[in-house]
All heavy atoms as an XYZ file, in Angstrom:
763
protein
N     -12.564    -11.602     -9.798
C     -11.434    -11.019    -10.500
C     -10.460    -10.729     -9.402
O     -10.726     -9.898     -8.624
C     -11.826     -9.774    -11.260
C     -10.823     -9.045    -11.806
S     -11.505     -7.734    -12.853
C     -10.255     -6.503    -12.507
N      -9.219    -11.164     -9.511
C      -8.165    -10.886     -8.588
C      -7.283     -9.902     -9.131
O      -6.805     -9.940    -10.335
C      -7.448    -12.103     -8.165
C      -8.053    -13.052     -7.080
C      -7.061    -14.088     -6.631
C      -7.454    -14.600     -5.424
N      -6.567    -15.710     -5.030
N      -6.870     -8.879     -8.427
C      -5.946     -7.799     -8.903
C      -4.516     -8.328     -8.286
O      -4.470     -8.302     -6.907
C      -6.295     -6.443     -8.441
C      -7.650     -6.095     -9.188
C      -5.129     -5.565     -8.858
C      -8.152     -4.689     -8.786
N      -3.561     -8.486     -8.993
C      -2.249     -8.887     -8.646
C      -1.441     -7.630     -8.161
O      -1.702     -6.502     -8.764
C      -1.618     -9.699     -9.485
C      -2.398    -11.044     -9.775
C      -1.452    -11.943    -10.652
C      -2.235    -13.259    -10.901
N      -1.637    -14.089    -11.776
N      -0.496     -7.711     -7.215
C       0.267     -6.567     -6.958
C       1.205     -6.107     -8.123
O       1.338     -4.978     -8.193
C       1.238     -6.961     -5.732
C       1.919     -5.780     -5.241
C       2.299     -8.051     -6.091
C       1.064     -4.865     -4.351
N       1.530     -6.990     -9.015
C       2.232     -6.537    -10.153
C       1.522     -5.701    -11.115
O       2.040     -4.597    -11.663
C       2.821     -7.878    -10.984
C       3.568     -8.680    -10.204
N       4.954     -8.298     -9.704
C       3.322    -10.014     -9.647
C       5.462     -9.308     -9.076
N       4.566    -10.287     -8.933
N       0.174     -5.901    -11.247
C      -0.737     -5.013    -12.002
C      -0.889     -3.679    -11.451
O      -0.801     -2.705    -12.108
C      -2.073     -5.729    -12.138
C      -1.998     -6.948    -12.986
O      -1.075     -7.200    -13.709
O      -2.876     -7.833    -12.769
N      -0.848     -3.710    -10.030
C      -1.088     -2.343     -9.342
C       0.277     -1.599     -9.388
O       0.150     -0.439     -9.771
C      -1.361     -2.701     -7.890
O      -2.521     -3.549     -7.750
C      -1.666     -1.509     -7.113
N       1.378     -2.245     -9.385
C       2.609     -1.474     -9.341
C       2.741     -1.009    -10.914
O       3.265      0.159    -11.152
C       3.763     -2.430     -9.160
C       3.732     -2.730     -7.541
C       5.092     -1.768     -9.473
C       4.730     -3.763     -7.213
N       2.357     -1.735    -11.844
C       2.467     -1.330    -13.299
C       1.531     -0.126    -13.469
O       2.073      0.856    -14.273
C       2.109     -2.405    -14.278
C       2.161     -2.206    -15.655
C       1.908     -3.399    -16.529
C       1.919     -3.153    -18.048
N       1.541     -4.167    -18.794
N       0.269     -0.177    -12.907
C      -0.576      0.976    -13.224
C      -0.030      2.198    -12.505
O      -0.068      3.347    -12.990
C      -1.967      0.515    -12.700
C      -2.929      1.756    -12.636
C      -3.260      2.098    -14.166
C      -4.180      1.110    -12.173
N       0.517      2.042    -11.279
C       1.170      3.208    -10.556
C       2.236      3.811    -11.424
O       2.328      5.064    -11.516
C       1.604      2.693     -9.293
C       2.454      3.832     -8.408
C       1.771      4.879     -7.714
C       3.736      3.896     -8.420
C       2.362      5.836     -7.090
C       4.395      4.791     -7.675
C       3.757      5.821     -7.084
O       4.416      6.799     -6.361
N       3.141      3.049    -11.886
C       4.367      3.569    -12.714
C       3.880      4.248    -14.005
O       4.320      5.238    -14.262
C       5.262      2.309    -12.989
C       5.965      1.915    -11.745
O       6.229      2.608    -10.818
N       6.392      0.620    -11.728
N       2.852      3.672    -14.556
C       2.281      4.371    -15.799
C       1.711      5.673    -15.437
O       1.823      6.678    -16.162
C       1.230      3.416    -16.431
C       1.835      2.127    -17.084
C       0.673      1.251    -17.588
O      -0.404      1.316    -17.303
N       1.137      0.321    -18.528
N       0.928      5.692    -14.334
C       0.382      6.999    -13.854
C       1.500      8.032    -13.654
O       1.365      9.097    -14.067
C      -0.452      6.716    -12.563
O      -1.393      5.747    -12.861
C      -1.202      8.014    -12.065
N       2.473      7.680    -12.845
C       3.605      8.625    -12.667
C       4.217      9.011    -13.932
O       4.609     10.199    -13.953
C       4.641      7.899    -11.619
C       4.010      7.568    -10.238
C       5.999      8.740    -11.495
C       3.552      8.833     -9.596
N       4.486      8.181    -14.844
C       5.081      8.500    -16.128
C       4.231      9.588    -16.915
O       4.653     10.541    -17.472
C       5.241      7.289    -17.054
C       6.361      6.350    -16.466
O       7.181      6.779    -15.695
O       6.337      5.147    -16.831
N       2.897      9.389    -16.923
C       2.019     10.300    -17.590
C       1.967     11.665    -16.805
O       2.164     12.767    -17.476
C       0.572      9.714    -17.779
C      -0.441     10.883    -18.056
C       0.433      8.604    -18.567
N       2.030     11.662    -15.536
C       2.062     12.811    -14.645
C       3.443     13.683    -14.943
O       3.406     14.808    -15.003
C       1.732     12.548    -13.350
C       0.390     12.239    -12.936
C       0.332     11.843    -11.369
C      -0.662     13.219    -13.165
N       4.499     12.938    -15.056
C       5.768     13.575    -15.307
C       5.831     14.207    -16.644
O       6.302     15.227    -16.802
C       6.964     12.538    -15.171
C       7.416     12.149    -13.703
C       8.223     11.005    -13.738
C       7.909     13.340    -13.053
N       5.325     13.522    -17.623
C       5.179     14.116    -19.022
C       4.381     15.319    -19.043
O       4.821     16.261    -19.794
C       4.575     13.035    -20.005
C       5.520     11.800    -20.273
C       4.825     10.797    -21.214
O       3.707     11.066    -21.827
O       5.428      9.714    -21.304
N       3.384     15.430    -18.310
C       2.461     16.650    -18.353
C       2.916     17.689    -17.415
O       2.349     18.770    -17.373
C       1.057     16.104    -17.982
C       0.290     15.339    -19.059
C      -1.072     15.061    -18.645
C      -1.744     14.173    -19.772
N      -2.446     14.961    -20.507
N       4.059     17.289    -16.588
C       4.617     18.426    -15.608
C       3.637     18.483    -14.463
O       3.771     19.598    -13.792
N       2.862     17.541    -14.038
C       2.024     17.564    -12.905
C       2.505     16.894    -11.705
O       1.929     16.860    -10.652
C       0.557     17.005    -13.229
C      -0.174     17.738    -14.381
C      -1.407     17.110    -14.696
C      -0.389     19.302    -14.039
N       3.714     16.207    -11.938
C       4.275     15.359    -10.724
C       5.633     15.842    -10.551
O       6.419     16.046    -11.470
C       4.077     13.940    -11.053
C       4.643     12.945    -10.000
C       3.892     12.757     -8.878
C       5.927     12.618     -9.999
C       4.312     11.904     -7.888
C       6.459     11.761     -9.027
C       5.656     11.386     -7.899
O       6.034     10.622     -6.811
N       6.019     16.097     -9.333
C       7.374     16.432     -9.046
C       7.962     15.478     -8.178
O       7.425     15.043     -6.974
C       7.348     17.828     -8.244
C       6.802     18.924     -9.057
N       7.284     19.508    -10.009
C       5.511     19.495     -9.033
C       6.560     20.297    -10.677
N       5.401     20.384     -9.971
N       9.047     14.853     -8.543
C       9.815     13.865     -7.738
C      10.365     14.510     -6.486
O      10.737     15.635     -6.489
C      10.967     13.243     -8.554
C      10.326     12.263     -9.736
C      11.470     11.531    -10.236
N      11.112     10.875    -11.477
C      10.546      9.597    -11.492
N      10.359      8.954    -10.232
N      10.186      9.061    -12.523
N      10.504     13.762     -5.561
C      11.065     14.289     -4.281
C      12.572     14.670     -4.544
O      13.166     13.902     -5.409
C      10.993     13.247     -3.230
C      10.558     11.981     -3.887
C      10.023     12.368     -5.140
N      13.168     15.554     -3.768
C      14.674     15.826     -4.095
C      15.506     14.664     -3.777
O      15.260     13.964     -2.855
C      14.891     16.981     -3.090
C      13.819     17.034     -2.100
C      12.681     16.300     -2.622
N      16.565     14.508     -4.578
C      17.453     13.384     -4.575
C      18.756     13.826     -3.856
O      19.454     14.677     -4.486
C      17.797     12.952     -5.943
C      18.610     11.538     -6.014
O      18.821     11.084     -4.907
N      18.924     11.249     -7.072
N      18.912     13.321     -2.578
C      20.135     13.821     -1.827
C      21.198     12.734     -1.935
O      20.757     11.446     -1.818
C      19.685     13.980     -0.415
C      18.665     15.103     -0.148
C      18.240     14.979      1.401
C      19.164     16.429     -0.494
N      22.411     13.095     -2.303
C      23.372     12.136     -2.337
C      23.783     11.477     -1.016
O      23.622     12.117     -0.028
C      24.639     12.889     -2.914
C      24.352     14.334     -2.529
C      22.795     14.482     -2.500
N      24.118     10.233     -1.153
C      24.515      9.516      0.057
C      25.931      9.914      0.476
O      26.835     10.096     -0.282
C      24.592      7.999     -0.178
C      23.134      7.428     -0.629
C      25.046      7.234      1.033
C      23.161      6.191     -1.047
N      25.983     10.465      1.720
C      27.323     10.972      2.123
C      28.427      9.847      2.115
O      28.149      8.741      2.431
C      27.037     11.562      3.682
C      25.690     10.941      3.983
C      24.980     10.550      2.821
N      29.553     10.251      1.782
C      30.674      9.338      1.709
C      31.261      9.121      3.107
O      31.767      8.071      3.562
C      31.926      9.874      0.755
C      32.963      8.918      0.740
C      31.287     10.057     -0.617
N      31.349     10.143      3.928
C      31.827     10.198      5.211
C      31.053     10.939      6.223
O      30.069     11.412      5.818
N      31.564     11.074      7.370
C      30.970     11.850      8.411
C      31.500     13.192      8.388
O      32.734     13.370      8.352
C      31.103     11.183      9.827
C      30.548      9.819      9.856
C      30.546     11.964     10.866
C      30.864      8.963     11.132
N      30.708     14.178      8.432
C      31.182     15.503      8.418
C      30.711     16.283      9.772
O      29.449     16.489      9.829
C      30.645     16.313      7.105
C      31.268     17.700      7.010
O      32.328     17.919      7.547
O      30.554     18.454      6.298
N      31.554     16.468     10.531
C      31.216     17.055     11.843
C      31.193     18.589     11.763
O      31.842     19.270     10.980
C      32.222     16.707     12.842
C      32.180     15.206     13.279
C      33.119     14.377     12.790
C      31.261     14.724     14.126
C      33.048     13.086     13.012
C      31.107     13.385     14.473
C      32.100     12.531     13.967
N      30.391     19.171     12.600
C      30.425     20.630     12.694
C      31.667     21.139     13.321
O      31.993     20.703     14.452
C      29.201     21.064     13.453
C      27.869     20.767     12.776
C      29.146     22.679     13.624
C      26.650     21.039     13.707
N      32.375     22.070     12.620
C      33.785     22.466     12.976
C      33.760     23.732     13.871
O      34.586     23.992     14.667
C      34.650     22.543     11.919
C      34.935     21.225     11.213
C      35.702     21.349      9.891
C      35.939     20.039      9.223
N      34.657     19.418      8.677
N      32.625     24.488     13.548
C      32.613     25.786     14.290
C      31.258     25.872     15.071
O      30.294     25.187     14.758
C      32.825     26.953     13.360
O      31.703     26.845     12.521
C      34.064     26.962     12.602
N      31.226     26.859     15.927
C      29.899     27.113     16.604
C      28.983     27.920     15.915
O      27.917     28.263     16.519
C      30.275     27.594     18.061
C      30.960     26.652     18.987
C      31.270     27.233     20.331
O      30.880     28.330     20.568
O      32.211     26.716     21.073
N      29.252     28.385     14.768
C      28.397     29.308     14.175
C      27.518     28.692     13.026
O      26.987     29.233     12.091
C      29.225     30.413     13.398
C      30.150     29.846     12.242
O      30.247     28.670     12.146
N      30.838     30.663     11.549
N      27.214     27.322     13.358
C      26.345     26.614     12.374
C      24.902     27.236     12.334
O      24.318     27.384     11.296
C      26.212     25.043     12.836
C      25.323     24.309     12.069
C      25.580     23.914     10.704
C      24.008     24.010     12.508
C      24.660     23.187     10.017
C      23.139     23.275     11.811
C      23.473     22.798     10.516
N      24.541     27.642     13.577
C      23.103     28.253     13.602
C      23.034     29.693     13.347
O      21.959     30.262     13.417
C      22.530     27.935     14.991
C      22.252     26.459     15.213
C      23.007     25.769     16.145
C      21.204     25.927     14.551
C      22.772     24.395     16.254
C      20.968     24.450     14.719
C      21.694     23.843     15.555
N      24.192     30.308     13.097
C      24.207     31.780     12.723
C      23.422     31.956     11.418
O      22.927     33.174     11.229
C      25.566     32.239     12.484
C      26.333     32.531     13.824
O      25.616     32.372     14.861
O      27.447     32.636     13.804
N      23.213     31.052     10.576
C      22.456     31.216      9.230
C      20.968     31.613      9.523
O      20.321     32.142      8.671
N      20.522     31.232     10.674
C      19.093     31.450     11.100
C      18.875     33.070     11.244
O      17.821     33.577     10.951
C      18.603     30.656     12.356
C      18.376     29.280     12.046
C      19.226     28.322     12.728
C      17.542     28.800     11.117
C      19.010     27.020     12.558
C      17.284     27.405     11.007
C      18.097     26.554     11.656
N      19.936     33.678     11.751
C      19.773     35.095     12.009
C      20.583     36.024     11.139
O      20.165     37.163     10.912
C      20.256     35.300     13.522
C      19.456     34.247     14.316
C      20.189     33.333     15.050
C      18.162     34.410     14.694
C      19.373     32.401     15.891
C      17.407     33.524     15.469
C      18.151     32.483     16.148
N      21.741     35.663     10.735
C      22.575     36.509     10.054
C      22.663     36.217      8.513
O      21.869     36.444      7.765
C      23.970     36.603     10.576
C      23.940     37.084     12.096
O      23.056     37.798     12.321
N      24.851     36.705     12.872
N      23.889     35.496      8.174
C      24.070     35.080      6.833
C      23.320     33.817      6.332
O      22.636     33.127      7.239
C      25.596     34.940      6.578
C      26.454     36.106      6.735
O      25.930     37.275      6.555
O      27.595     35.989      7.355
N      23.200     33.580      5.063
C      22.620     32.488      4.589
C      23.470     31.275      4.846
O      24.717     31.381      4.753
C      22.229     32.624      3.176
C      21.220     33.619      2.776
C      20.883     33.672      1.491
N      19.721     34.618      1.174
C      19.214     34.810      0.057
N      19.615     34.210     -1.001
N      18.282     35.714     -0.013
N      22.881     30.142      4.937
C      23.542     28.825      4.990
C      22.722     27.824      4.155
O      21.612     27.925      3.895
C      23.773     28.396      6.428
C      22.418     28.052      7.149
C      22.664     27.356      8.512
N      21.439     26.972      9.141
C      20.818     25.785      8.778
N      21.284     25.031      8.010
N      19.640     25.692      9.613
N      23.466     26.715      3.820
C      22.729     25.772      3.058
C      21.764     24.957      3.954
O      22.131     24.847      5.076
C      23.749     24.899      2.404
O      24.536     24.241      3.273
C      24.626     25.535      1.365
N      20.819     24.432      3.380
C      19.930     23.633      4.047
C      20.488     22.122      4.111
O      21.189     21.694      3.269
C      18.493     23.492      3.309
C      17.696     24.817      3.155
C      16.548     24.535      2.235
C      17.314     25.378      4.526
N      20.076     21.602      5.378
C      20.563     20.217      5.476
C      19.426     19.209      5.017
O      18.310     19.701      4.591
C      21.117     19.818      6.918
C      19.997     20.161      7.828
O      18.707     20.045      7.592
N      20.341     20.541      9.066
N      19.689     17.983      4.978
C      18.731     16.874      4.348
C      17.318     16.910      4.998
O      16.436     17.073      4.286
N      17.283     17.003      6.309
C      15.942     16.975      6.928
C      15.188     18.231      6.544
O      14.003     18.186      6.493
C      16.222     16.852      8.445
C      17.639     16.157      8.607
C      18.321     16.569      7.350
N      15.933     19.372      6.634
C      15.246     20.698      6.197
C      14.656     20.672      4.783
O      13.593     21.073      4.516
C      16.152     21.838      6.447
C      16.549     21.916      7.871
C      17.593     23.159      7.974
O      18.384     23.236      7.194
O      17.666     23.674      9.101
N      15.413     19.984      3.903
C      15.058     19.989      2.529
C      13.759     19.002      2.420
O      12.840     19.299      1.686
C      16.055     19.415      1.516
C      17.250     20.482      1.507
C      15.668     19.060      0.139
C      18.494     19.970      0.847
N      13.825     17.910      3.206
C      12.652     16.978      3.086
C      11.425     17.610      3.716
O      10.378     17.442      3.138
C      13.015     15.766      4.011
O      14.119     15.084      3.414
N      11.557     18.267      4.729
C      10.491     19.128      5.383
C       9.786     20.170      4.353
O       8.589     20.336      4.212
C      10.848     19.776      6.692
C      11.037     18.785      7.787
O      10.332     17.685      7.739
N      11.927     19.133      8.791
N      10.675     20.946      3.653
C      10.234     21.868      2.788
C       9.454     21.202      1.646
O       8.386     21.689      1.212
C      11.382     22.738      2.197
C      10.981     23.585      0.973
C      12.005     23.607      3.300
N       9.957     20.117      1.052
C       9.249     19.438      0.056
C       7.938     18.902      0.395
O       6.906     18.924     -0.246
C      10.182     18.262     -0.585
C       9.481     17.508     -1.641
C       9.385     18.166     -2.941
C       8.937     16.357     -1.489
C       8.925     17.474     -3.907
C       8.241     15.626     -2.510
C       8.300     16.203     -3.818
N       7.890     18.300      1.692
C       6.656     17.662      2.175
C       5.699     18.753      2.433
O       4.485     18.645      2.047
C       7.047     16.943      3.552
C       5.675     16.525      4.193
C       4.905     15.372      3.706
C       5.237     17.103      5.403
C       3.758     15.022      4.446
C       4.068     16.838      5.948
C       3.364     15.643      5.461
N       5.978     19.932      2.882
C       5.102     20.987      3.178
C       4.566     21.589      1.851
O       3.393     21.934      1.769
C       5.741     22.169      4.055
C       5.888     21.674      5.488
O       5.072     20.850      5.975
N       6.934     22.135      6.147
N       5.261     21.717      0.811
C       4.883     22.113     -0.469
C       3.835     21.142     -1.038
O       2.918     21.602     -1.641
C       6.094     22.408     -1.488
C       7.036     23.466     -1.123
C       8.183     23.552     -2.093
C       6.240     24.854     -1.334
N       4.231     19.855     -0.975
C       3.213     18.941     -1.490
C       2.018     18.963     -0.759
O       0.829     18.797     -1.332
C       3.918     17.512     -1.364
C       3.262     16.416     -2.229
C       4.194     15.231     -2.360
C       3.762     14.533     -3.567
N       4.778     13.493     -3.899
N       2.130     19.026      0.583
C       0.857     19.001      1.405
C       0.032     20.324      1.042
O      -1.160     20.272      1.075
C       1.233     19.208      2.979
C       0.075     19.077      3.994
C       0.600     18.938      5.351
C       1.487     20.157      5.763
N       1.747     20.078      7.168
N       0.632     21.456      0.751
C      -0.098     22.622      0.387
C      -0.849     22.439     -0.959
O      -2.032     22.921     -1.078
C       0.881     23.901      0.412
O       1.432     24.112      1.503
N      -0.202     21.764     -1.835
C      -0.795     21.579     -3.260
C      -1.952     20.641     -2.979
O      -2.995     20.939     -3.706
C       0.140     20.975     -4.149
C       1.324     21.956     -4.581
C      -0.337     20.328     -5.440
C       2.502     21.447     -5.131
N      -1.781     19.651     -2.124
C      -3.014     18.656     -2.041
C      -4.081     19.514     -1.340
O      -5.310     19.351     -1.670
C      -2.674     17.492     -1.138
C      -1.547     16.642     -1.985
C      -3.791     16.719     -0.685
C      -0.938     15.548     -1.242
N      -3.788     20.317     -0.325
C      -4.827     20.978      0.338
C      -5.526     21.981     -0.559
O      -6.820     22.099     -0.585
C      -4.277     21.904      1.476
O      -3.556     20.867      2.369
C      -5.176     22.593      2.327
N      -4.890     22.688     -1.413
C      -5.445     23.547     -2.348
C      -6.343     22.851     -3.363
O      -7.464     23.318     -3.578
C      -4.349     24.337     -3.234
C      -4.913     25.335     -4.183
C      -3.786     25.995     -4.911
C      -4.350     26.940     -5.976
N      -3.209     27.451     -6.760
N      -6.025     21.535     -3.897
C      -6.839     20.807     -4.641
C      -8.107     20.359     -3.989
O      -9.112     20.372     -4.544
N      -7.951     19.931     -2.683
C      -9.186     19.564     -1.954
C     -10.083     20.795     -1.742
O     -11.217     20.632     -1.963
C      -8.817     18.907     -0.617
C      -8.123     17.636     -0.909
C      -9.953     18.759      0.382
C      -7.473     17.086      0.403
N      -9.619     21.959     -1.355
C     -10.410     23.184     -1.133
C     -11.154     23.449     -2.515
O     -12.402     23.766     -2.499
C      -9.588     24.228     -0.602
C      -9.214     23.878      0.891
C     -10.391     25.591     -0.712
C      -8.365     24.923      1.440
N     -10.327     23.422     -3.575
C     -11.050     23.760     -4.890
C     -12.199     22.798     -5.120
O     -13.190     23.052     -5.660
C      -9.944     23.626     -5.974
O      -8.894     24.564     -5.640
C     -10.580     24.018     -7.313
N     -11.785     21.458     -4.925
C     -13.027     20.394     -5.195
C     -14.168     20.713     -4.269
O     -15.200     20.553     -4.820
N     -14.015     20.997     -3.112
C     -15.175     21.227     -2.265
C     -15.862     22.520     -2.677
O     -17.209     22.561     -2.646
C     -14.704     21.427     -0.739
C     -14.306     20.035     -0.164
C     -13.410     19.959      0.815
C     -15.057     18.947     -0.442
C     -13.202     18.879      1.522
C     -14.633     17.751      0.301
C     -13.711     17.684      1.258
N     -15.112     23.593     -3.016
C     -15.844     24.730     -3.674
C     -16.602     24.507     -4.868
O     -17.705     25.152     -5.058
C     -14.815     25.717     -3.876
S     -14.075     26.404     -2.392
N     -16.173     23.478     -5.621
C     -16.986     23.224     -6.881
C     -18.284     22.363     -6.546
O     -19.184     22.409     -7.487
C     -16.021     22.484     -7.875
C     -14.936     23.298     -8.312
C     -14.010     22.475     -9.183
O     -14.147     21.323     -9.282
N     -13.046     23.241     -9.850
N     -18.357     21.741     -5.569
C     -19.560     20.877     -5.380
C     -20.481     21.446     -4.198
O     -21.458     20.903     -4.038
C     -19.114     19.440     -4.915
C     -18.286     18.902     -6.084
C     -18.321     19.381     -3.622
N     -20.189     22.375     -3.569
C     -20.901     23.014     -2.440
C     -22.179     23.634     -3.061
O     -21.934     24.233     -4.062
C     -20.136     23.975     -1.511
C     -19.779     25.225     -2.145
C     -20.846     24.216     -0.294
N     -23.303     23.464     -2.339
C     -24.539     23.909     -2.864
C     -24.909     25.278     -2.199
O     -25.642     26.130     -2.800
C     -25.706     22.936     -2.662
C     -25.379     21.704     -3.509
N     -25.361     21.793     -4.967
C     -25.065     20.536     -3.140
C     -25.027     20.565     -5.419
N     -24.926     19.729     -4.318
N     -24.602     25.406     -0.978
C     -25.106     26.612     -0.152
C     -24.095     27.805     -0.405
O     -22.885     27.629     -0.247
C     -25.190     26.315      1.287
C     -26.253     25.222      1.519
C     -26.290     24.933      3.080
O     -25.552     25.560      3.890
N     -27.305     24.194      3.502
N     -24.609     28.857     -0.789
C     -23.998     30.065     -1.122
C     -23.013     30.594      0.071
O     -21.891     30.879     -0.086
C     -24.711     31.162     -1.588
C     -24.044     32.328     -2.144
C     -24.892     33.451     -2.826
C     -24.176     34.508     -3.540
N     -24.973     35.498     -4.149
N     -23.558     30.477      1.326
C     -22.799     31.079      2.444
C     -21.574     30.228      2.709
O     -20.541     30.791      3.176
C     -23.797     31.119      3.750
C     -24.159     29.700      4.196
C     -24.830     29.832      5.506
C     -25.116     28.415      6.136
N     -25.920     28.567      7.336
N     -21.535     28.935      2.449
C     -20.325     27.969      2.553
C     -19.352     28.287      1.397
O     -18.174     28.130      1.541
C     -20.766     26.615      2.631
C     -21.531     26.120      3.773
N     -21.188     26.310      5.080
C     -22.763     25.729      3.983
C     -22.046     25.792      5.930
N     -23.156     25.495      5.283
N     -19.852     28.530      0.317
C     -18.974     28.742     -0.874
C     -18.235     30.045     -0.780
O     -17.039     30.195     -1.081
C     -19.915     28.837     -2.158
C     -19.071     28.731     -3.457
C     -20.019     28.754     -4.653
C     -20.069     27.471     -5.278
N     -20.770     27.402     -6.513
N     -18.712     31.019     -0.174
C     -18.016     32.336      0.132
C     -16.957     32.363      1.211
O     -16.081     33.089      1.187
C     -19.024     33.468      0.369
C     -19.972     33.834     -0.879
C     -20.948     34.842     -0.545
O     -21.153     35.089      0.757
O     -21.630     35.061     -1.480
N     -17.186     31.406      2.213
C     -16.116     31.381      3.284
C     -15.062     30.496      3.015
O     -14.482     30.172      2.096
C     -16.864     30.933      4.558
O     -17.410     29.623      4.263
């Protein structure tokens, strides 16, 4: 029995659709493609780290999303291990 790539893609898309309907899948943030180049005009670009708030840039948004997704996966793996562990001392730690 050969599995074709089209079958795999179809199954993946169906899985994503079901997860989206159930609210269990979150798409990555959609960042618009910039029309032009926007240079930093003032030297206070990094002031937002210490004083006032500033908007996040694209790489920062991507990193936040990746770290959230990684945390969700980690929580699921830890929960799964806790459900199958047999020794009480490992279950408590």
